[in-house]
C-alpha positions in Angstrom: 135.4 193.9 369.7 133.7 190.5 370.4 130.8 189.6 368.1 128.5 188.1 370.7 125.7 187.6 368.1 127.8 185.4 365.7 129.2 183.3 368.6 126.2 183.4 370.8 125.6 179.6 370.9 129.3 178.9 371.5 129.3 181.5 374.3 126.3 179.8 375.9 128.4 176.7 376.3 129.6 177.1 379.9 133.1 175.8 379.5 133.8 178.4 376.8 131.6 181.4 377.7 132.5 185.0 376.8 136.0 184.7 378.4 136.9 181.6 376.3 135.5 183.3 373.1 137.8 186.2 373.7 140.7 183.8 374.1 139.8 182.2 370.8 139.7 185.6 369.1 143.2 186.2 370.3 144.6 182.8 369.3 146.7 181.8 366.4 146.6 178.4 364.8 148.6 176.8 361.9 147.1 173.9 359.9 149.6 171.7 358.1 147.9 170.1 355.1 144.6 171.0 353.6 143.3 167.6 352.4 140.3 165.9 354.0 141.3 166.5 357.7 142.8 169.9 357.1 139.8 171.4 355.4 137.5 170.2 358.1 139.9 171.5 360.8 140.1 174.9 359.0 136.4 175.1 358.7 136.0 174.5 362.5 138.7 176.9 363.5 137.3 179.8 361.3 133.7 179.2 362.2 134.6 179.1 365.9 136.3 182.5 365.8 140.0 181.7 366.1 141.5 185.0 365.3 144.3 183.9 363.0 144.5 180.7 360.9 147.6 179.9 358.8 146.9 177.4 356.0 149.8 175.4 354.5 149.6 172.9 351.6 151.7 172.0 348.7 149.0 170.4 346.4 146.2 171.5 344.1 142.6 170.6 343.9 141.6 167.5 341.8 138.2 166.0 341.2 139.1 162.9 343.3 139.3 165.2 346.3 135.7 166.4 346.2 134.3 163.2 347.8 135.8 164.1 351.2 137.6 167.5 351.2 134.7 169.6 352.2 135.9 173.1 351.3 136.4 172.5 347.6 134.1 172.4 344.6 134.1 171.5 340.9 135.3 174.9 339.9 138.4 174.6 342.1 139.2 171.3 340.5 138.6 172.5 337.0 140.8 175.5 337.5 143.5 173.4 339.3 143.6 175.9 342.2 146.2 175.3 345.0 144.4 173.9 348.0 145.6 176.7 350.3 144.3 179.4 347.9 140.9 177.7 347.3 140.5 177.1 351.1 141.3 180.7 351.9 138.7 181.9 349.4 136.0 179.8 350.9 136.9 180.6 354.5 137.0 184.3 354.1 133.5 184.1 352.8 132.5 182.2 355.9 134.0 184.5 358.5 135.6 187.8 357.4 136.5 188.6 361.0 139.2 185.9 361.0 142.6 186.5 359.4 143.3 183.6 357.1 146.8 183.4 355.6 147.6 180.9 352.8 150.9 179.3 352.0 151.3 177.2 348.8 154.3 175.4 350.2 155.9 172.0 350.9 156.9 171.8 354.6 160.5 170.7 354.9 163.4 171.2 357.2 164.4 174.6 355.7 161.0 176.3 356.2 159.2 174.3 359.0 160.1 176.7 361.7 159.1 179.8 359.7 155.7 178.2 358.8 154.8 176.5 362.1 155.9 179.0 364.8 154.4 182.3 365.9 151.2 180.4 366.7 149.6 178.9 369.8 148.7 175.5 368.3 149.6 173.3 365.3 146.9 171.1 363.8 148.0 168.1 361.8 146.0 167.7 358.6 148.7 165.9 356.6 149.0 162.4 355.3 152.7 162.4 355.5 154.7 160.9 358.4 157.9 162.9 357.5 156.1 166.1 358.0 154.6 164.9 361.3 158.1 164.3 362.7 159.1 167.8 361.6 156.0 169.1 363.4 157.1 167.2 366.5 160.5 168.8 366.5 159.1 172.3 366.0 156.6 171.7 368.7 159.2 170.6 371.2 161.8 173.2 370.3 159.3 176.1 370.5 157.0 174.7 373.2 153.9 174.7 370.9 151.3 172.0 371.4 150.1 170.0 368.4 147.2 167.7 367.7 147.8 164.6 365.5 145.1 163.2 363.3 145.0 160.4 360.8 142.2 158.8 358.7 142.3 156.0 356.2 139.7 153.5 355.0 137.1 153.6 357.8 139.7 154.0 360.6 140.9 157.0 362.4 143.3 158.1 365.2 144.0 161.3 367.1 146.2 162.4 369.9 147.3 165.6 371.6 150.9 166.3 372.2 151.8 168.8 374.9 155.6 169.6 375.1 157.0 168.8 378.5 153.7 167.2 379.7 153.1 164.2 377.4 155.2 161.8 375.6 156.2 163.1 372.2 155.6 161.5 368.8 159.1 159.8 368.8 158.5 158.4 372.3 155.5 156.5 370.9 156.8 155.9 367.3 160.6 156.2 367.3 160.8 156.0 363.5 158.4 156.7 360.6 157.1 153.6 358.8 159.0 152.4 355.8 157.8 154.0 352.6 155.0 152.0 351.1 154.4 150.0 354.3 151.5 152.0 355.6 148.0 152.2 354.0 147.0 155.5 352.5 143.7 157.0 351.2 145.1 156.4 347.7 145.8 152.7 348.3 143.0 151.7 350.8 140.4 154.4 350.1 138.6 156.4 352.7 135.0 157.3 353.5 134.1 160.9 354.4 132.5 160.3 357.8 135.7 159.0 359.4 137.4 162.2 358.3 134.8 164.4 359.9 134.9 162.4 363.1 138.6 162.6 363.5 138.7 166.3 362.6 135.9 167.0 365.0 137.8 165.3 367.8 140.9 167.3 366.9 139.0 170.5 366.8 137.4 169.9 370.2 140.8 169.4 371.7 141.9 172.6 370.0 139.0 174.5 371.6 139.9 173.1 375.0 143.6 174.1 374.7 142.9 177.6 373.3 140.3 178.4 376.0 142.3 177.1 378.9 140.3 174.0 379.4 143.1 171.5 378.7 142.6 169.5 381.9 140.9 166.2 381.0 141.6 163.5 378.6 145.2 164.3 377.7 147.5 161.3 377.6 144.8 159.4 375.8 145.2 158.2 372.2 141.9 157.5 370.5 141.5 155.0 367.7 138.2 154.0 366.0 136.8 152.0 363.1 133.4 153.4 362.3 132.5 150.7 359.8 132.9 147.9 362.3 131.9 150.0 365.3 135.2 149.6 367.1 136.4 152.3 369.5 139.6 152.1 371.6 141.1 154.7 374.0 144.7 154.0 375.0 146.4 155.7 378.0 149.9 156.5 376.8 150.7 159.1 379.5 153.4 156.8 381.0 155.1 156.0 377.7 157.7 158.7 377.7 161.0 157.3 376.5 163.8 158.3 379.0 166.3 158.2 376.1 164.1 159.9 373.5 166.3 161.9 371.2 163.7 164.6 370.7 161.9 165.5 374.0 164.6 164.2 376.4 167.9 164.8 374.5 166.5 167.8 372.5 168.1 166.8 369.3 166.1 168.2 366.4 167.1 165.6 363.8 164.2 166.2 361.5 164.9 169.9 361.4 168.4 169.2 360.0 168.1 169.7 356.2 170.6 166.8 355.7 168.2 164.5 357.3 165.0 164.9 355.3 165.3 167.3 352.5 165.2 165.0 349.5 165.3 166.2 345.9 162.7 163.6 344.8 160.0 162.3 347.1 157.3 159.8 346.2 153.8 160.8 347.1 152.6 157.5 348.3 149.8 155.8 346.4 149.5 158.6 343.9 151.9 157.5 341.1 153.5 160.9 341.6 157.1 162.1 342.4 157.7 165.5 343.8 160.9 167.2 342.7 162.2 170.0 344.9 165.0 172.4 343.9 168.0 172.6 346.3 167.2 176.3 346.6 163.8 177.8 345.9 163.7 180.1 342.9 161.1 182.2 341.1 160.2 180.9 337.7 159.0 183.1 334.9 155.8 181.4 334.0 155.2 183.5 330.8 158.5 182.5 329.3 158.2 178.9 330.5 154.7 178.5 329.2 155.7 179.7 325.7 158.6 177.3 325.6 156.6 174.3 326.8 153.7 174.9 324.3 156.0 173.4 321.7 156.2 170.1 323.4 152.8 169.5 324.9 149.5 170.9 326.2 150.0 173.7 328.7 147.4 174.9 331.3 148.2 177.8 333.5 146.7 179.8 336.3 148.4 182.4 338.6 149.5 179.7 341.0 150.8 176.8 338.9 151.5 175.6 335.3 150.6 172.1 334.0 152.3 170.4 331.1 150.7 167.3 329.6 153.3 165.4 327.6 153.1 161.8 326.5 151.8 159.8 329.4 152.9 162.3 332.1 151.8 165.5 333.6 154.2 168.0 335.1 152.6 170.4 337.7 155.1 173.3 338.1 154.9 175.8 341.0 156.5 179.3 340.9 159.2 178.3 343.4 160.5 175.6 341.1 158.8 172.6 342.8 157.4 170.1 340.3 154.9 167.2 340.7 155.6 164.6 338.1 152.4 162.5 337.7 152.3 159.2 335.9 155.5 157.6 337.4 156.7 156.3 340.8 160.3 156.2 339.6 162.4 159.1 340.9 164.9 158.7 338.1 162.2 159.1 335.4 160.8 162.1 337.3 164.1 163.8 337.5 164.8 163.1 333.9 161.4 164.7 332.8 161.9 167.7 335.1 165.4 168.3 333.7 164.3 167.8 330.1 161.3 170.2 330.2 162.1 172.6 333.0 165.8 172.5 333.4 166.2 171.5 337.1 
């Protein structure tokens, strides 16, 4: 049954109306990444009444997130909650009518299709180009539209990709930037307002798509710098690459585990290396915690375990994934993971 009281102001907006609100209620959305953009997107989707929202993020809440990641608070940071878990808790309190599903997971070639399909729309809340190319392949292979968003410093950009109708990500950007070559929030900073603006533009496009109003504005990429009052809209509708390996040749190179499943990945600008096991496994936190207490300070909650040893911190997840903080050297990170966890 449609709650016409909760959504009354949205229903009064003529392009949506009661019909569009029912379409939202029947829609399913996946949000990849629950940092600044992702939390704002999730907030919009849940408050607008999208019936099912899947949250996917590999990280946990830290104090430095609170300046711009609007769903989290000091308690989440103090407890080191996974972002997906903390976001779900907040969103369920906002709208109990929406089904919110949380996945504490790193999106990679082995699980991208499982996490990003069975939905009507994928929203990009990541800060990771590799994951965006995975999203692009999933989108094309399964004919699911996705909406790109990026924000750093005072600049932002967004674009909607419609499989078969618009150029795909690889048409516009054939290869990801070289690691370390692009600015990140951790190297160039970011102000909160640009995040909200980009996420609001993404969310508006999402509402259009999900209510059958995707008629105007597609093919346009928007870029803005709100500090210097610059705003640019680029028409890229004619930029489809006739030799594109993804949307023309339909080669899903980023879904091939040999292409982009690395054992050690640097999280750009964070002085952190992520170590992923070749095969996910289920760790026994009780036994591991007892063993690690002999070598350093151990903090634990149901979702992760943290070991502080020397100048490093190891954040260990139940599936065997480890964030090694305090180094940007993969060899050092692998050595620490092997020494203390046994990967």
